[in-house]
N, C-alpha and C positions, 0 to 999 in steps of 0.2 A: 145568563142569569136574569130572571124576570125582575121588574121593579119591585114587585111585592116580596119576592124572596130576598132581595137585597135589603128591603125595609126590615125584615125579621133579623137579618145579620146585624144591621146597624143597631137595632134595639138591644141585642145581646151585647154588642160592643159597648154601648152606653152603660148598661148594667154592670159590666166588668170594670168600667172606669170609675164608677162611683166610689167615693172614699169609704174605707172601713171605719168602725168606731174608733180604732186606735189612731188612724190617720187624722180623723176629725179632732181628737183630743190634743194631739201634738201640733197640728197645723204646720208641720215642717215643709219647707220648700228647699230645693237643692241648689238654687242659683240666685244670683242677684237679679232684681226685677228687670233690668235692662236686657238680660239674656232671655227673658220670658215675654215681656211686652216691649216692642220696639218703638212705640210712640203712642201718645194720647192727645187727642184734640177735641175742642168744642167748636165746631165750624171752622172759621179761619184762625182760631186761636190755638196754637200748639202748646202743650204742656212742657215745662222746663224740668229736666231730669236732675235729680240730686242723688249722690251715691250713699249718703248716710241713711239712717233709719227715719221713717216718717215722724213728724212732730207729734208730741204727746197731746192727747185730747185735753181741752180745758173748757173755757166758757164760750161755747159756740153753738149754733143750731144743730139739731139732730138730723142726720141724713137718712133719707129713705130711698132705696135703690131698686130699680127694676132692671135686671140684666139677664142674659141668656143662661140656661142651665147647661148648655153644651157649646164648646168652641172647638176650632180646628187650628192646627199649626199653620202659620202663613196666612190666616184669614183675618177678618175684622169683626170685632164684637161691638154691638151697640149697647149702651147703658144710659138710662135716664136717672138722674140724681136730683131729688127734691129735698128742700130743707124746711124745718119747722119755722124758720124765719128767713128773711132774705139773706143772701150770701154773695160774696164776690170772689170766692176762691174754692177750688175743689182739689183735694189731695187724694191721689190714687197710689196705693201701695199693695203689698202682698204679705200675707201672714207669715211670719217667721223668717223673712228675708230682708236684707238691706236694699235701699234704693226706693225712691218714690218720684212720682210726677206731680208737679204743682201747676195747676191751671189757673191763671189769673184772668178773671172775666173783665171785659171792658166796662160793664155796668152790673150793678147788683141784680140778682134774679131770684125767683122762687124755685125754678128748676132749670136744668140744662141737660142737653143731649150730648153724650160723649161717644167718640169712636176710639176703640183701642185696637191698634195694629199689633197682632200677635206674631212673634218671631217664628221663622220656619223651623228652627231646631228647638222644638218645644217638647222635650222628652220627659213629661210628667203625666201621671194619671189624672190629676186635678190641678186647678189653679184657684187658689183661695185669695181673691182680690179683696182689698179693703178700701172703703171710701169715707171721706169726711168733708164737711163744708164749713166755711167760716169767713174770716177776713185775713188781711195780711198779718194781723197781730195774733190770732188764735183760731183753732178749729174745735168743733164739737166731737162727740163720741163717734168712733168708727163703726161702720156697718160692714160685716164680712159677707161676701157673696161667693160661695164656691161654685165652680163650673167644671164639669167633666170634660176631658180633652179626648177627642178622637184624632188619632194620627192619620194624616193623609199624605199623598205624594206631593213632592215639590218639583224637583227637576229644574231644567233650564227655563221653563215657562210654567207658571202656576196661575190659574184663574179660578177664583172662588166667589161664592155669594153667600151671605147670611141674611136672614130676615127674622121678623119679630112676632109673627103670628102663626097659628096652626093652619097654614094654607100650603098649596102645592105650587112652588115656584121652580121653574126649570132653567138651567144654565145651558147655553148653546155656544160653542166656539168652532169656527170654520178655519181650517188650516190653509197653507199656501196652495195646496193641490185642489182645494175646493171641497175637501171631505169635512163633514160636520160631526163633531162629537156632541152627543146629547143622549137622553135616556133611551132613544131608539137605536142608537149606534154607539155603544160605550167604548169601543176601541177602533182606531183607524190605522192605516198602514204607516203613517208618519210617527207612530208611537204615542199619539194622543190618546188619553184615557180618562173617562169619567169613573172615578173611584169612590165617589160618595153621592148618593141620590136619596133625597129625603122627601117624606110625606107623599109617596106616589099615589095618585088617584084618591087623595084624602085619607089614606091609611096612615094616620098620624103617628110618627115615631119620636117626635120631640127634638129631633136633631137640628132642623131648620138651617142646614148648611149643605151646599153642594160644591164639588171640587173637580176640576179638570186640569190635567198636567201632561207635560211633555218631558220625558227624561232627557232626550236630546232633541231639541227643537230645530226643524229645518228652516233655512232662510226663506224669507218672504213675508207676505201680509196675512195677518190674522184678524178675524172679525168676531166680536163678542156680542151676543144677544141674550136677552132675558125674557122668558115667556111666563105669563100668569096662567098656568094650566087650569087650576081651579081655585076659587076663593075659599072653598070649604065653609062657606057661610060667614066668613069674617067680613067686616066692613071695609078694611083697608090693610095693606101690608107695606111696611117700610123695609127697604133693602139696602145693602151695601155690597157692591161688586169690588173685588180686590184683584189687581193684576200685579204679579211679581215676575220680573224678568232678570236674568243674570246681569249683574253690573249696571242695572238701571234703577232709578228711584221707584219706590212702591207707589202705585196709583190706586185711588179709590173713587168710586162713583156711586152716589146715593140717590134715592128717590122713593116714590110711593106708587103702589099698584092698587087699582080699584076695579070694580066690576065683578062679574061672575067667573071670569076666566074663559079661555077659548079652546081648551083641550088641544092645543096646537102640537104638531109634529115637526118634521124637518122644515127648516126655514122659518119657523114661527118666532114671534117675539119682537121686542123693541130693540133697536140698535143702542148699545151701551158705549162701545169704543172700538177702534181699530188700532193696531200697532204693527210694526215691522221688526222682524228679527234679521239682523245683518250678519 
């Protein structure tokens, strides 16, 4: 399947995942937040999880949120939360479900960048996240940000990337045999597979995620690289690479890509991380 053909398939998948009017009206979710979002952090500060419903809005700043329209199970979503006044606390919940994350900032801020680690078993068509900002005493009105969910493979090894602009970012992972999974070789003998490829050649699909997985990962060393194929005329792109391995803590790596892009093929890109499956 060509990259362009896969782009059309992804566009159709996103359209199918968009909530209906009835779903938007009810805002129903089927699980507690911890079963959907496995962690929230603001840099080195991790959010504290609470099992009850998020606190009610009262006298606090109004939140304005920039977040992705599409997310994937097992990936990481970036969100920027700003307030109408300075704040020292961010509350992240989900419409219609119990549970929330409370992020206590070390210093008051006008805005903060969050990373939301999404659970691998994320069997919903949409995720209706809510955000509020304030202080330890109160928070302001919540802003709801729905995101369509594209279901991708997980397996014993899952490596994904999300980014925040309409650019062409390519994920590359090399397996212990030296075979490289990327847009030019989407399946290798070790069962490694690229099952999500976004914005190929600046044919923008709005997904801004890529995913590579091994259902049964062979033992040995893996190398993860990220290539800025084309900027598609944006000034800069922020990314988060997420590595999920069986029985290992989730790892994330974030940064920024600039320039025009190199239109790279096999072996292209910057080194992100290496890991060993034993």
